[in-house]
Structures are given as structure tokens and as C-alpha cells.
C-alpha positions in Angstrom: 0.0 0.0 0.0 1.5 3.3 -1.1 2.0 5.9 1.7 1.0 8.6 -0.8 -1.9 8.0 -3.3 -2.9 10.2 -6.2 -6.0 10.6 -8.3 -6.2 12.6 -11.6 -9.5 14.4 -12.3 -8.8 16.3 -15.6 -6.5 19.1 -14.6 -6.8 18.4 -10.9 -4.6 16.1 -8.9 -5.7 14.7 -5.5 -2.7 14.0 -3.3 -3.7 11.7 -0.3 -1.4 10.9 2.5 -2.0 7.2 3.4 -0.7 6.1 6.8 -4.1 6.0 8.6 -2.8 3.7 11.4 -0.3 6.5 12.3 -2.6 9.5 11.6 -0.5 10.0 8.5 2.6 10.9 10.5 5.6 12.1 8.5 8.2 9.4 8.5 11.0 9.4 6.0 9.1 7.2 3.5 6.2 9.6 3.5 8.3 12.7 3.2 10.2 11.2 0.3 7.0 10.1 -1.5 5.5 13.6 -1.0 8.6 15.3 -2.4 8.5 13.0 -5.5 4.7 13.6 -5.9 4.9 17.4 -5.7 7.9 17.4 -8.2 5.9 15.3 -10.7 2.9 17.6 -10.2 5.0 20.7 -10.8 6.4 19.4 -14.1 3.2 17.8 -15.4 1.9 20.1 -18.2 -1.7 18.7 -17.9 -2.2 19.3 -14.2 -2.9 22.8 -12.9 -4.5 22.5 -9.4 -3.9 20.1 -6.5 -6.1 19.0 -3.6 -4.1 17.8 -0.6 -5.8 15.5 1.9 -5.3 12.5 4.2 -6.8 9.0 4.8 -8.7 8.2 8.0 -9.1 10.3 11.1 -6.0 12.5 10.5 -4.9 14.9 7.9 -1.4 14.6 9.3 -0.1 14.2 12.9 3.2 15.7 12.0 6.6 14.2 12.9 6.7 10.4 13.4 7.9 10.3 17.0 8.6 6.5 16.8 11.0 7.0 13.9 12.7 10.0 15.7 13.3 7.9 18.8 14.9 5.2 16.6 17.1 7.6 14.5 17.8 10.1 17.2 17.2 12.9 14.7 14.4 15.3 15.7 12.4 16.6 12.8 13.5 13.8 10.5 16.6 13.1 8.4 17.4 15.3 5.4 15.9 14.1 2.1 18.1 13.6 -1.0 15.6 15.6 -3.2 13.9 18.9 -2.6 10.2 19.2 -2.1 8.8 22.1 -4.3 5.6 22.3 -2.1 7.8 23.0 0.9 10.6 25.1 -0.6 8.3 27.6 -2.4 9.1 26.7 -6.0 5.7 25.2 -6.7 3.9 27.7 -8.9 0.6 25.9 -9.0 -2.2 26.4 -6.4 -2.8 23.8 -3.7 -6.1 23.4 -1.9 -6.1 21.7 1.5 -9.0 19.3 2.3 -8.4 18.7 6.0 -10.1 15.5 7.0 -9.0 15.4 10.7 -6.1 16.2 13.0 -3.4 18.6 11.6 -0.7 18.8 14.2 2.8 20.1 14.2 4.3 19.3 10.8 0.8 18.5 9.6 -0.3 22.0 10.5 2.7 23.3 8.6 1.5 21.4 5.5 -1.9 23.2 5.8 -0.1 26.5 6.3 1.6 26.2 2.9 -1.6 25.7 1.0 -3.4 28.5 -0.8 -7.1 27.6 0.0 -8.4 25.5 2.8 -11.6 23.5 3.6 -11.9 21.3 6.7 -14.3 19.0 8.4 -16.0 20.3 11.6 -14.1 17.7 13.6 -10.6 18.8 12.5 -8.2 19.9 15.2 -5.1 22.0 14.7 -2.0 22.6 16.7 1.4 24.2 16.2 3.4 21.8 18.3 6.9 23.4 18.3 6.6 24.7 21.8 6.1 21.1 23.0 9.0 19.6 21.0 11.7 22.3 20.6 13.3 25.1 22.6 11.3 27.7 20.8 7.6 27.8 20.0 6.1 28.4 16.6 6.7 32.2 16.7 6.3 32.7 12.9 3.0 30.9 12.2 0.5 33.4 13.5 2.6 36.2 12.0 2.6 34.7 8.5 -1.2 34.1 8.9 -1.7 37.8 9.8 -3.4 36.8 13.1 -3.8 39.3 16.0 -1.0 39.2 18.6 -2.9 37.2 21.3 -4.1 34.6 18.8 -0.6 34.3 17.3 0.8 33.9 20.9 -1.8 31.2 21.6 -0.8 29.4 18.5 2.9 29.8 19.2 2.5 28.3 22.7 0.9 25.1 21.4 -2.8 25.6 22.2 -5.2 23.6 20.1 -7.7 25.1 17.7 -11.0 23.8 16.4 -12.0 24.1 12.7 -14.8 26.5 13.8 -12.4 28.8 15.6 -10.0 28.8 12.6 -12.8 29.5 10.3 -13.9 32.5 12.5 -10.4 34.0 12.4 -10.0 33.5 8.7 -7.4 30.7 8.6 -9.9 28.4 6.8 -12.0 29.2 3.8 -14.7 26.6 4.2 -16.1 24.0 6.7 -17.8 21.0 5.1 -19.0 17.6 6.4 -16.8 14.6 5.7 -18.9 13.5 2.7 -18.7 16.9 1.2 -15.0 17.6 1.9 -13.5 16.6 -1.5 -16.5 17.8 -3.5 -16.2 21.2 -1.9 -12.4 21.3 -2.6 -13.2 20.2 -6.2 -15.7 23.0 -6.6 -12.9 25.5 -5.5 -10.5 23.9 -8.0 -13.1 24.2 -10.8 -13.4 27.9 -10.0 -9.7 28.3 -10.3 -9.7 26.5 -13.7 -12.4 28.8 -14.9 -10.0 31.7 -14.7 -7.7 32.7 -17.6 -4.5 30.6 -17.0 -2.2 33.6 -16.7 -4.5 35.3 -14.3 -4.6 32.3 -12.0 -0.8 31.8 -12.1 0.0 35.5 -11.7 -2.6 36.1 -8.9 -1.4 33.1 -6.9 2.2 34.3 -7.3 1.3 37.9 -6.3 -0.7 36.9 -3.2 2.2 34.7 -2.0 4.6 37.6 -2.3 2.4 39.6 0.0 2.4 37.2 2.9 4.3 38.6 5.9 7.6 37.0 6.8 9.8 37.4 9.9 12.7 39.8 9.3 16.3 38.6 8.9 17.1 39.9 12.4 14.1 38.0 13.9 15.1 34.8 12.1 18.7 35.2 13.5 17.3 35.7 17.0 15.1 32.6 16.5 18.2 30.6 15.5 19.9 31.6 18.8 16.8 30.8 20.8 16.6 27.3 19.3 19.9 26.6 21.1 19.0 28.5 24.3 18.3 25.6 26.7 19.1 22.0 27.5 18.8 20.2 24.2 18.2 16.9 26.0 14.6 18.1 26.4 14.1 17.7 22.7 14.3 13.9 22.9 12.7 13.8 26.3 9.5 15.5 24.9 9.3 12.9 22.2 10.0 9.9 24.5 7.4 11.1 27.0 4.9 11.4 24.1 5.6 7.9 22.8 5.5 6.4 26.3 2.4 8.3 27.3 3.9 9.8 30.4 4.7 13.2 31.9 8.0 14.6 30.6 10.9 15.3 32.9 12.3 18.5 31.5 15.6 20.1 32.6 15.2 23.5 31.1 18.7 24.9 31.1 22.2 23.6 31.5 22.8 26.6 33.8 19.7 27.8 35.6 20.9 31.4 35.2 20.6 31.1 31.4 16.9 31.7 31.7 17.7 35.3 32.5 20.4 35.6 29.7 18.0 35.7 26.7 19.7 36.7 23.4 18.4 40.0 22.0 17.6 41.3 18.5 
């Protein structure tokens, strides 16, 4: 059984993550298959729009913790090929059809899509604050969310589909049976536009998304190292073993007061 399945519907490609027993967690095999699929989609002259979804109860649970504990590499090993969906070189629009949990790296997949429809039961979480030494500071900023909502997101609180629809992160909410038909209707609207208009408008809108400044990104890089890095694996081990984590915080307790600055 392929970990990524595809269906062609004219000029529309449905990309479906297919590890339902693991809520479509991103192991190396899945990440490699997605990179290959998005590369093929980018270069296929017949395909113009993609719908990105998952099988089962989860859209994507994010990092595969079991694989991380085996390899000792948080976030996954580096792939041999690039993924145009993730590195920003994919010019074609992607519609997320979120069928369930979108957590951590799964949330980041949703975040990179251009239009989004979710089932009412979908649950979202930016998990970086739980797994790294810095929470997801940039996600609410990129989504143009108000400061307290961006703070809530960065600190790992969970969001319902209804809440995300209210604050404008989701375009539509649709019951499970209508999820793909709703996404297909959005794709058909895109295909009704003049091709250059569709491509140029998507490109322009993407250029207008906010990004952290270079100085902020440099500070974030320092903060990713500001603490006891053994906590990275401890958070994952505690999750896998379904127990309370035993965090250490800092190698030197005084480091909590020595925060790097912009």
C-alpha cells in the first residue's frame, strides 16, 4: 500500500497521505514520497491544481515520533531531493482538504496551501513549543493573526476548525462526505479563470504574505539553542511512552535570564 496515493481528475490532482494507522505521521518514506509527488505535479503540463488531503481520522499528525526515537534525529533526516511544495518553488495552487487532525508538521503542510476546507471535527495545533526550545513564533505572524491569537498558536494551544474559520485561517467548513466535492468546486473555479490570471494572482498573493525579518530569524536561531537540548528527545520519549515529561530547562539555571536579543 503506497504511503501517498494520487488521483487525476482532468487538470486536478488529488494527493492523499495514506498512513491512517499513524494518523499520516511524516516518516522518511512519507516525506520522500511527497517530495516526489509534488515534483511530478509541478512538471506535469496537464495538471494545474492540487487537492491535498489524508486518509482516515487524521490529515497529518506531524513528525513520526517513533522514527525519531529510533534515529535520534528530531524533525526527520534530510531528504536527497527537494520538495517544491515546501521550498516555495511550486507555482501551481494547492487546496487543503483537511479531514482530521493537523498537528505540528501536519499544521505546517496546511499553512503552505493556498485555499483550505476542513471537516468540523478537524483539530489544529502548532506543536513546536512542545518539541523544541522555541515555540512556533512565525506561524501566526505569517497568517496575519492578531497578537494574542498568534501567541496562543505559538504556545501550542489547540484550535478547532470552527475557531480557525472564524479568524479567517480556513475558507470553508464541510462535512466529511462533502469535503472533497467542496475542494473540487474550488478547484473548478480556479480552472475557470484565464490561466495567466490564475498563475499571476497566486504568485502575487504569495509575495504579500508577511515574513519574519532577517534579524528576527537570526534571533530565533539563537533561541533554538538556548536551553538544555536533551529536552528535545525527552519530549518525544514522553509522548511515545504516554507519560509526563521530565524537562531540565537549562544547563545553567541562570541562562533563563540571559536571553539573546535582537
